N, C-alpha and C positions, 0 to 999 in steps of 0.2 A: 323614339320614346326615351326620355329621359326618367332614371328614379330618384328621389331623395335619398343622399350619400348617408343621411345621419339616420336612417330608420333602415338599412340595409346594413347585411353582414354576409358573409362566407357561407353561413346555413342556408339564409334566403337564397343565395345564388346555386346550393346545393340543391334545395326543395324544386324550386322551379325546374333545374336541369333535368332531375330525375321526373316532373312532371310531362315533360317533353319526351323523353327517350321511353316512359310508359305510355304514350301515345294517349296522355289526359286528354289532351286537344284534338281537335279535327284533323284530318289529313291536309284540308284545304289551309289549314291555318299555321301548318309548319313550316313554312317560311316566315311567318309573324312570329311566331316561337323564338325561331332562331334569332332573330335581330333582336326580339326581346332579352335574353338571355346573353347577349352582345351588351347590349347596352345598362343591362344590372351589374355586370361584371366591369364594365369599362368606368361605371358609376361610384363603385367602391373606393374608399380614401385609403386603402389599405394595399400594397401589390399584391397581385392575382396572377396564378399560372395555371395553364393546364396542359399536363404533359399526359403523352403514351404511356402503354405501360412500360416500352423501354426506355421510358424516363426522356424521352425529347419533348422538348418544349414546344407546343404547336399555338397555342394564345399567349399573351401578356396584355396585362390592361395598362393605362396608361402612366399609373402608378407604379406598376412594376416596372417599365421601361424606364421611366424617369429615375428611378432607384437605384436599378440591376444594370444599367446598360453603361458599359465604360467609355469613354469619350472616345477612345478609336474602335469602337464596333457599333455598329449602324443598329443591330436589332441582335434579339435574344430567341427572337422563333426560330426553331429548326435547331437548338443548340443543346447539347445533353444538360441534364439539371445538375448532373456533379462539377461541370463546369464553371458553376455560378460559386460554389464552395471553397473558400480559400483553405480550408485544414479537415480533413477525415473524410474526402472524400467517398472512399470505401465505406466508412461507417455510414455515411449519409444514403450510397446507394443500398447497403443492408436494410435501413430503418425505413425506406421508402416503400419495403414491401408489407411493412404493418398497417397500412391503412387498406391494402387489398381484401385484409381480412378485417376488417372492420365496419361497422355501417355506421359509424360516426368519426368524427375528427380524431386524429390521433397527433399528439403535440411533443415536440423536442427542440433544443437549443443548437443553432448550427450558425457559421463565422461565415458570411458572404461578401462576394467582392460588391461593391458599391461605387458611385462617384467619387464620394467620399475616401476610398480605402475601404478594407474591411471593417465590415460590421454585425454584431452578433444579432441575430433575428430569431423570434420564437415562429417554428413553422406548425402548421395547422394542416393538415392532408386527409383527404377521404377519397373514395373513389367513386367515380359516377360512370352511366351509362345511356348510351344511345340503344338504336335498333341493333346496329354492328357490332359495336364492341366498349371495351371498358377505358376510361381514364382516371387520370389522379387531376385532382383537384386542390391548389396549394396555395395558402395565405400565408402571408409574413406578417408579423407582430413586433413591432421595437421592444427590447425587455425593459426596458424605463416606462413603455405604456402600464405592464402588466405591473411592474415593480410600483409605480406610483398608484396604479388601484388598490394592489394590497396595502401600500400606505396610508392611502386613503382611506380603507376599511379598517387598521388598525388604529388608524388616528381615532375615526370612529368610535369605535370599541372602547378605547382608552377615555373618550369623552364621554360616553354613557355610563361605564364604572364610574368615572369620577362622580358625573353627575346622581346616578343611584347613591352612592358613597355620601355625598353632599345631604343628600334627601335624608338618607336615615340618621346622618348626623343630626340633620335638623329635626325630624320626628323624637329622635332620643331627647335635643335638647326643651323639644316642646315638652314631651312626656315629665320631664322632670321641670320643666316649670309649671306646667299643670299638678306635678303632687306639691309642689314648693306652694303654689297660689291657694290649694286646696288647704294645707299646712297654715299657711297663713289666714286664712278665714275662720279657722277652727281657734287660733290663737285669739284671732279680732273679737271670734265670738265669746271665748272667755272670759277677755277681759272687758267685754261689754256687760256680762252677766254676773262676774264675782268678783266678791267687795277687795278690793287690793290691799287692806290692811289686815283683814281677818282670816282671809282665804276661802271663806264661804260666800252663797250666793247672796247677791245685793238688791237692792230695792228692783231693779227692775225684772230680777229673775224670781224674785217673790211674786210679783204681778203676772206675770206668765204662768208660773206654776199653780199658785190660787186659781187662775181664772180655766186652766187644765184640769184641776182636781175637783171643782166646782161640778163642770160640767161632767166628768165621769161618776161622781156620786150620785148626782141628778137622773144620772142615763140608768142606774145600777140602783137605785132606791137606798141606798148605803149611807150611815151616817160620815160627817167629816168633821175633826176635831182641829179647832186653833188654840195653840198656847201662844200667850202674848209674853216676852220675859223681859225685864227690865232691870239694872245693876244698880242696886241699893247704894244713894248717896256717892254716885258716880262723881258729882261735880265735886263735891267734897275731898275725894281720893283724887283729883287731878290738881285742885288747891295745892294741898298737902305734899304730894309727890314728884306734881308736875307730867306733863302732857306725854312724855316718852315712856314713862312708868304707866301712864293712862293706857298709850298703846298698847303695850304689852299685855296689862290688864284685859283689857278688851278681845286679845289673842287668845289667853288664855280660859278665860270665860266660852268663847264660842267655840272653842276644841273640848270643851268640858261638855257643852250641851251636844255638841254633834256626837261625841264618846258614847253618849247615854242615849240615843236612837236604838232601836232594838232591830228594824225592818230597813230593808233597801229602797222601800218605798217611803220612809220617813224624811221629810224635809225641814231644813232649820236654814234660815236665811238674816242677814243682818235688816231689820228694818230701817233703821236709822237711829243716829248717837249710838247710845248705850242699850236701844233696843233690840228683840229678837223675836222671829215670827217662827214657830212651828207649828207643822203641818202634819196631821195623821190621818191617812185615808181608814173607812172601816173602822172604826173606833168610836165605842161609846163612851160615856160619862166616866166608869168605873176606869176603861184603860187610860184615858185621858189624864186622870186624876193621879194613877201611879205613875206616868210618865212626867207632868208636873211636879211631883214628889220625888222621883228618883234626880231631874233637874238641879232642884234645889241642893239636895244634897250634894249631888256630886260639884257645885260650882263651891260651897261652903268647905269641902273636901281638900280642896285646892288649897286651902291656907295661907290665903294670902293677906297678908297685915292690912288693916284698916284703920288706924288709931282714929281719924276723924269720922267715924261712922257713931252715930246715936243709937245704932240698932245692935251690933256686935264688934267686935275685936277683928273680923276678919272680912272678906267681901262676901257677899251675899246677893240673891237675888229674889224680885219679887213677880210671882206670875200669875195672869188673869186664864181663866180656860173656856171655852164656850165651843159646845157639841150639836151640831145641827143636819138634819136630811134635807139638802137643798131642796125648794120648789119652785116652779117657773115663777112664781110670784113674790119669793124672797129674792135677795141682795147681797154680795157679798160684800158690798159696803158694811152691811147692819151687822152682819155675821164677825167681819172685825172690829168694828165699834162694840158688840158687847164683851166681845173677848177685852178689847181694851178697858171696859169699863169694870171687867172683874178685876181687871190689873191694878185699877186705881183703888177698888176696893181693899185691895192688899195692902197696898202701901197705906192707905187709911187706917187699916186695923194695927198697924206696928212694923210691916215690910216683914222680910225673909220668910215668906210663907206663899201658897196660891190659893185662889180665890174662885169658886166655879160660879158662872152666870146665874143671879138670882132667880131668874124665870123659870129655870130648867134645874135645878139642884134637888137632889134629896136630900132631906132630912138629917140623915144621917152623916151625911159629906158636907153640909153648909158650913159646919166651923173646924173644919181638920186644917191642923197645919202641920209644916215641917218641925220634927224634933229639932230642940234647939240644945 
């Protein structure tokens, strides 16, 4: 019976030898056990020797005979183990005492005489026993094989470390990309909702904020105020001073309106052209009127010359104010439309003033004007 050499090594040989020595198999199977062990030893691809405690070789498998027998000799069985060592035979003999004191393999490297001359081998040795006595089981391994295994393992470890480093670098780049993407998204959102000229929210942002504030006011049952602001005689200003000056005027007016707002929830956006919309949450008519007056005064205090104005010598604004508590049956369009109608009344009455929407105005506030 032959066993597959690829799945056997000297350890398997030791296990089978110890099983036989400890009478694991029946007495009737002793002869079969001996043949099985011989076949196992012969099947091993590496040189294997069995020696007595006196270090005399009593068995050598085919691999050992082919490797260690010089051409001038027929066999190594019966020879002392030390005769195979090309240098340090005394050291080798002393070292062979170590396996007798160990239950596992002991390894060391020595130079052996082979058919190709002296060659270095790793020696694995352990003690085995039968019913009568102990023996030495010895396996020879080429150092190149061990070195190759170590090198192969080292290469694999290095490759794994490189792969880990590459993955970590890729994860870091991915994280940076995600951060950059988030930054770009915020910039894009800002560009999509901010007026490029004045730097305040644009019409798209106004619509979104208006829907949000309308729903919030309806949910809480609170008043919402809208102030529509328009620069007086702005077309005449552009004709007189040029469009660059007109753009600068728009920026200054936008900043003045924004600076007039009191709370973080107060909102102003460029509604279109020279018109601006201010939204004030939870503000009644009186609070909205005070804010409209403050805005008109803030723009006038800029003292921007306007020689083409029929209303004043400086840039002024007119404003229309509307306040409502949103109801399910009311509409945002009418809410803003009423503020725009009030703005139209302010312009018709001479500009540089604000007007409250007529249907909700109190008598004492109906004709209130900004101080000239």
